[in-house]
C-alpha positions as CSV (number, residue, x, y, z in Angstrom):
1,M,-0.1,0.1,0.6
2,N,1.7,3.6,-0.7
3,I,0.3,6.4,1.5
4,A,1.3,10.0,-1.2
5,I,0.6,13.9,0.0
6,H,1.1,16.2,-2.6
7,T,1.9,19.6,-2.5
8,T,2.0,22.6,-4.5
9,R,5.9,22.2,-6.2
10,L,5.7,18.5,-4.1
11,E,4.6,14.2,-3.7
12,L,5.7,12.4,-0.9
13,I,6.0,9.6,-0.5
14,A,5.5,7.0,3.0
15,A,8.1,4.7,3.1
16,T,7.9,1.0,2.7
17,T,10.0,-1.4,3.8
18,E,10.4,-2.8,0.1
19,L,11.6,0.8,-1.4
20,L,14.4,1.3,2.0
21,Q,15.9,-2.6,0.6
22,S,15.7,-1.2,-2.5
23,E,18.1,2.3,-1.3
24,N,21.8,0.5,-2.5
25,D,20.1,0.5,-6.1
26,H,19.3,3.5,-8.1
27,N,18.6,2.2,-11.1
28,Q,15.5,0.0,-8.5
29,L,14.8,2.3,-6.3
30,A,13.8,5.0,-9.5
31,A,11.5,2.1,-10.2
32,G,10.2,2.2,-7.3
33,L,9.4,5.6,-6.9
34,Q,8.8,6.5,-10.9
35,A,11.1,9.0,-10.0
36,D,14.7,10.1,-11.7
37,V,17.6,9.2,-8.1
38,P,20.0,11.9,-8.8
39,E,23.5,10.4,-8.5
40,N,24.3,12.6,-5.2
41,W,21.3,10.5,-3.8
42,P,21.3,9.7,-0.8
43,M,22.4,13.4,1.6
44,P,24.7,12.0,4.1
45,L,22.5,11.9,7.7
46,Y,20.0,10.0,5.3
47,D,23.0,7.0,6.1
48,S,22.3,3.0,6.3
49,N,21.6,3.2,9.5
50,A,18.6,5.0,9.9
51,R,17.4,3.1,6.9
52,S,17.7,0.7,9.1
53,Y,16.7,1.5,12.1
54,F,13.0,2.5,9.5
55,T,13.6,-0.7,8.7
56,S,12.9,-2.3,11.8
57,V,10.3,-0.2,12.5
58,L,7.7,-0.9,9.4
59,T,8.7,-4.5,10.3
60,E,8.0,-4.6,13.6
61,N,4.8,-2.6,13.2
62,P,3.3,-2.0,10.1
63,D,0.5,0.2,11.6
64,A,4.2,1.8,11.3
65,L,4.0,3.2,7.6
66,G,4.3,7.2,7.2
67,W,4.9,7.7,10.2
68,T,8.6,6.1,9.2
69,S,10.7,8.6,5.9
70,W,8.6,10.4,3.4
71,Y,10.7,10.5,0.2
72,I,10.4,14.2,-1.3
73,L,10.1,14.6,-5.2
74,L,10.2,17.5,-7.6
75,L,7.6,17.7,-9.7
76,E,7.9,18.7,-12.5
77,P,5.6,19.3,-16.5
78,D,7.4,15.9,-17.6
79,Q,9.7,14.5,-14.9
80,K,9.9,13.3,-11.1
81,T,12.6,14.1,-9.2
82,L,14.0,12.2,-5.8
83,I,14.7,15.5,-3.7
84,G,15.2,14.6,-0.8
85,A,13.6,12.5,2.6
86,V,11.5,14.0,6.1
87,G,9.4,12.8,8.1
88,A,9.6,10.6,11.4
89,C,11.2,7.8,13.8
90,G,8.3,6.4,14.3
91,L,4.9,6.5,15.9
92,P,3.5,9.0,18.6
93,D,4.8,7.5,21.8
94,D,3.4,7.3,25.0
95,E,3.2,11.3,25.6
96,G,2.1,11.8,21.7
97,K,5.6,12.8,20.2
98,I,7.6,12.1,17.7
99,V,11.2,13.0,16.5
100,I,10.9,14.1,13.2
101,G,14.3,15.6,10.1
102,Y,14.6,16.5,7.0
103,S,17.2,16.7,4.5
104,I,17.7,17.7,0.9
105,L,19.8,17.1,-1.5
106,D,22.4,19.8,-2.0
107,Q,21.2,21.1,-5.3
108,F,18.3,21.3,-4.6
109,Q,18.0,23.6,-1.3
110,R,17.2,26.7,-0.8
111,K,14.4,26.7,-3.2
112,G,11.8,26.1,0.3
113,Y,11.6,22.4,-0.7
114,A,12.2,21.3,3.5
115,T,9.5,23.7,4.3
116,E,7.0,22.4,1.8
117,A,8.2,18.9,2.9
118,L,8.2,19.6,6.2
119,R,4.3,20.9,6.4
120,G,3.3,18.9,4.3
121,F,4.2,15.9,6.6
122,L,3.1,18.2,9.3
123,N,-0.2,18.4,8.1
124,W,-0.8,14.8,7.5
125,A,0.8,13.8,10.5
126,K,-1.9,16.0,13.1
127,S,-5.1,13.9,11.9
128,N,-3.1,11.2,14.1
129,P,-5.4,11.2,17.4
130,R,-2.6,10.2,19.6
131,L,-0.1,13.1,18.5
132,R,1.1,16.0,20.9
133,V,4.1,17.1,20.2
134,V,6.4,17.0,17.6
135,A,9.8,17.2,17.8
136,A,13.2,18.3,16.5
137,D,16.9,19.3,16.7
138,T,19.3,21.3,15.2
139,Y,22.7,23.2,15.3
140,P,23.3,27.0,15.7
141,H,25.6,27.2,12.8
142,L,22.6,25.3,10.3
143,L,20.9,28.5,9.8
144,A,18.7,27.3,7.0
145,S,17.5,24.6,9.1
146,I,16.1,26.6,11.9
147,R,14.7,28.7,9.4
148,V,12.8,25.7,8.1
149,L,11.0,25.1,11.6
150,E,10.2,28.3,12.8
151,K,8.2,28.8,8.8
152,S,6.7,25.5,9.4
153,G,5.4,26.8,13.7
154,F,8.1,25.7,15.5
155,I,9.4,26.8,19.0
156,S,12.9,27.7,20.2
157,C,12.8,25.5,23.7
158,G,16.8,25.4,24.3
159,H,19.2,22.6,24.0
160,G,18.2,19.6,22.4
161,I,19.0,15.7,22.5
162,E,23.2,16.3,20.7
163,E,25.5,17.9,22.0
164,G,25.5,21.6,20.9
165,S,22.0,21.3,18.9
166,I,19.4,23.6,19.6
167,G,15.5,21.8,20.7
168,F,13.0,22.8,18.6
169,R,8.8,21.9,19.4
170,F,5.5,21.8,17.9
171,L,2.7,21.7,19.4
172,V,0.1,20.1,17.6
């Protein structure tokens, strides 16, 4: 089962175990997404450990579909191109909290795609009545990332989990 979110310029496709397992082969991933996959896919922070974690979450709980990674596809007149990923680390916990992340390939940054994708994901996620808080961490030197969070309604709340990071929260 595929889940998709559509925004003005983007299509977000929820990662399935099959799509995650196809990521080692750009041609297989391109076929699964029906999109072009740039040579520099994936982004540095979207590594094999992250994909393994998402695969284990989806394998252990099929209801977690949509609560891990979403592939961000840029919609152009004659093609779709994979430009990044956005998503959460799993279903809302007992307090209704999720932790999110996002990343855009270098050549597609600074065009508003991360903000558009994050807003699309948040609109989808807010339909779950268990969701109360969305958490994110970034670093002070990542000004573009901070701006994405601020434009998406997140508020700085002090120190993040990682040393030197800043925590942000979005209350649903």
